[in-house]
N, C-alpha and C positions, 0 to 999 in steps of 0.2 A: 365809428371806430372800425378799423379794418382788422379782421381776424388773420393772424399769421400762423403758419405751422412751423413749430420749432424744428430746427435741424436735429437729427439723431446724433447723440453724443457717442454711440457705439461705433467702433471701427469695423469695417467690413471683414468677415472671416477670411483667413488666408486660404488659397486653393490647396487641395490635398497634394502632397508630393507624389509624383509619378512613381508607380511600383515597377521596379526593374523586372523584366520578364526573365524567367529561368531559361538558360540556354538549353538546346536539345541535348548537348553533350552532358551537362550537369544533371539533367533529368534522367538520362540513360544511366549515368553512373550511380545515382541514387537508387534506381530500381535494381541495378546489379548488386549493390551492397545489401539491399533488403533481401533479395533472393539468396545471397551468400549466407546470411545469418539464419535464414529459414533452413537452408541445407545443413548448416552446422548443427542446428537444433535437432533436425530429424536424425542425422547420423549419431549424435550423442544419445538420443532416445533409443535408437536401434541397438547401439553398442552396449549400453549400460542398464536399460530398463526392460525393453521388450522389442521383438521384431516379428514380422510375418515369416512364415516358412511354407514351402511348397513340397508336397510329397511326390517324388519322381518315380517310385517303384512300388513293388508289391511286398517288400520285405517286412512290413509291419501289419499286414493283414492278419486278422479280420478287423482290428480296431481302426486302422488307417488304410484308406484306399488311395491308389494313384490318382492324383487330381485334387486331393484335399488341400485346403489352405488352413493354416492354424497359427496360433500365437505362441511364441516361445518367450518365456520370461528369462532375463539375463542375470538377475540379482540373487536367486535363491542359494546358489553355491558360491557367491562372491565372483570376483573377476580375475581373468588371466589373460595371457597373450592372445587367446582366440576370441575374447569378448568383442573387440571391434568388428563391425560387419565385414570388413575386407581384410581382416587379419594383418593389419599393417605393423603391429608391434613385432620386434625380434622375439624369438623363442626364449622363454625363461621359465624356470621351475616354480611351482607353488601358485598360490592364489592370494589375492587381497581380500580380507574379510571372508575367507572361504570356509565352507563346510562340506562334508561328504554327502553325495546324494543318498537316498534311501533305496533299499531293494525295491524293485518294481517301478521306480520312476522311469518315465520315458524322457530321454535326453537327446540333444543334438551333440555330435562329437566330430572333431576334425581328426581324421586318421593321422597317426605319426608319419611325418614326411609328406603329407598331403595338404591341400588347401580347401577342399570342398567340405561341406557339412553333411554328415549322415545322421540318421535318426534310429536309435535302438533303445532297448530296455535294459536297465541295470539289473544284473543277475547276481554277480559276485562282488563282495567288498574285500578290502585288504585283509589278508590272512586266510581267506576262504580257499578251499580246494574244490575246483569245479571239474566235473566229469560228465560225459554223455555216453550212455551205454544202451544200445538197442533203441535209440530215440528217446530214452528216459533221462531227464536231467537229474544229476546227483550233486548235492552240495554237502561238503564235509562228511562224505561217506554215507549220507542218508538220501534215499530217493525222494525227490519232491513229490508232494501229493498231486496225482494226475487223475482226472475223472473225465471219461468220454462224455461229450455233450451232443445234442442233436446237431446235424449239419447246419451250417450257415448258408443262406441263399443270397448270393451277391449278384445283383442285376448285371447282365453283360452289356457293356458299352465300349466306346472307343478307348477309354482308359483301362478298362478291365475286360479285355476281349475273351478271356478264358481260353487262350490259345494252347500251343504245344506244351507250355510249362504246366498246364492243368488238363492235359489230355485225358479224356474219359470222364471228366467231372461236369461237363455242360449238360443241362437238362432244360426242359420246358415246364414252366410253372403252371398253376391252375389258371392264371390270368392270360395264358398263351404267350408269355414273354420268355426270353432266354435268360437262364441264370447259371452261375457257377455254384454248384452244390458241393461245398467243401467240408471235409470232416474236421471236427473241433475236439480238442482236448483242453480242459480247463486245469491250469496249474495253480498251486497255492504255495508261495514262498514261505520260508521259516518265520517271517514277520507277519504273516497273515494276508499279505497282498495277493489278490487273485486276479487272473486275466485269462482270456482265451487264446489258444495257439492253434495254428493249422498244422495238421500232421497227415501227410498224404500216404503214410505207410513206410515200410522198411525199404532200404536201398539208397537213401540220400547220403551224400558225402559227409554230412554233419551228424549222422545218427550215432556214430561211434568215435569219440574223441578221448584220448588218454587224460588222466588227471593233470590239472594245471593249478599250481598254487598262485594266488593273486598277490603280487608284491605290495609292499607298503606304498600308499598314495597312488594306487592303480585300481581300475575297475574292470570287471568282466562283463561285456555287453553282448546281447543276443537279440535277434529279430523274432517277432511273434510268428511269422511265417517260417517255421523252422527248416523247411526244405528249400526255401528260396531266399535265404538271407546270408550275405557275406558279412561275418561279424568276428568276434574274438575267437571263434573256433578255427578260423582259417588264417593262413600265413598271408603276407603281402603278395607273394607270388600267386596265391590262389584268389587274389583280389579281396582278401579279408582285412581285418584290423591288425593282424599280426599278433594276436594274443591279447592279454589285458592291456588297457590303455592308461597312460598317465592322467590323473584327475584334472590337470591343468588343460587337457585337450577337450574337456566338457564345456560346451558353449552356453548351455541353458537347459531349462525344463519345459517340456511341452505342456500347455495349459488347456486349450480347448480349440475345437474346429470353428473357424469363422464361416466358411462356405466351401462348397465342393463342386467341381466341374467334371462333366463326363467325357471331355475331350473333343467335343464337336464345335466349340466356340471359335469364331473367327475374329481376328484382331480388328478388322475394319468394318465389322458388322455388329454394332451394339445390340441389336435385337437377339443375335445368337448367344450373347453372354447370358441372357436370362433363360433362353431355351435350354442352355447347357447345364443349368444349375440342377444338382441332385437334391431332391427334397429330403427333409428329415435329418440332415447331417449337421447343419449349423447349430452351434451351441453345445455339441457333444463334448463332455469333459474328458480330458486325458489324464487326469490326476489318478494316482494309484488308489484302487479300491480294496478295502480289506473285508475278509469274510465276516 
């Protein structure tokens, strides 16, 4: 008897259908759309949640140095026309879900008629009368508590050269390095918020300013470096804020320092980015501290 192998009853599997290759143009368009939505998400986060901020001047020394990078939260006071990162909205009064800052808050502000962001401290609220007499801050007729403190020793570097604006205050520390030895006065506002200011002595243009009543929905702002800050004490012609500013011009609250650079970093030299980092500044809180 002859053995036979039965034929398989299963039909052969069909060959897989060829997969159409994505054209280069379609792939490029897909990548562009992906990048677009990432950009939109970043802009929305920057505009309504938080954004980085760079300190370009000495006006908030000693707490902030030129070259500090920090985080500014956008939501604590609600949102207004200045909230978007590039101020693309038309000017309108008021805020959405807004509330007034507290005395002592460090805020970013867009000067009336301007487009840049400045950083200052909230000193006066609506209804307050603010005066400066002999360098002494006076709120509602009462001098703010001011206590001299030991000088602060700020290391001299490219961002803080301790130049002509601090003439006579440069010194050599025990470690042989150059420092700016700056006189400090600690102020305490009526709500108990306390902070250090730099007071170089009499003679500054901002040491004597007549009483100003803060209008409704406005804030009086000042820099902690009282002799080197263009703020609500000065007119627009004097490069200041022109008096109290509308609260809708407040863009957010400063939260903490992320890192700080001494001014020696070079864009095309990544190694210099690390060498330029100032130690001990990352993580410094900028929230108002009470006595």
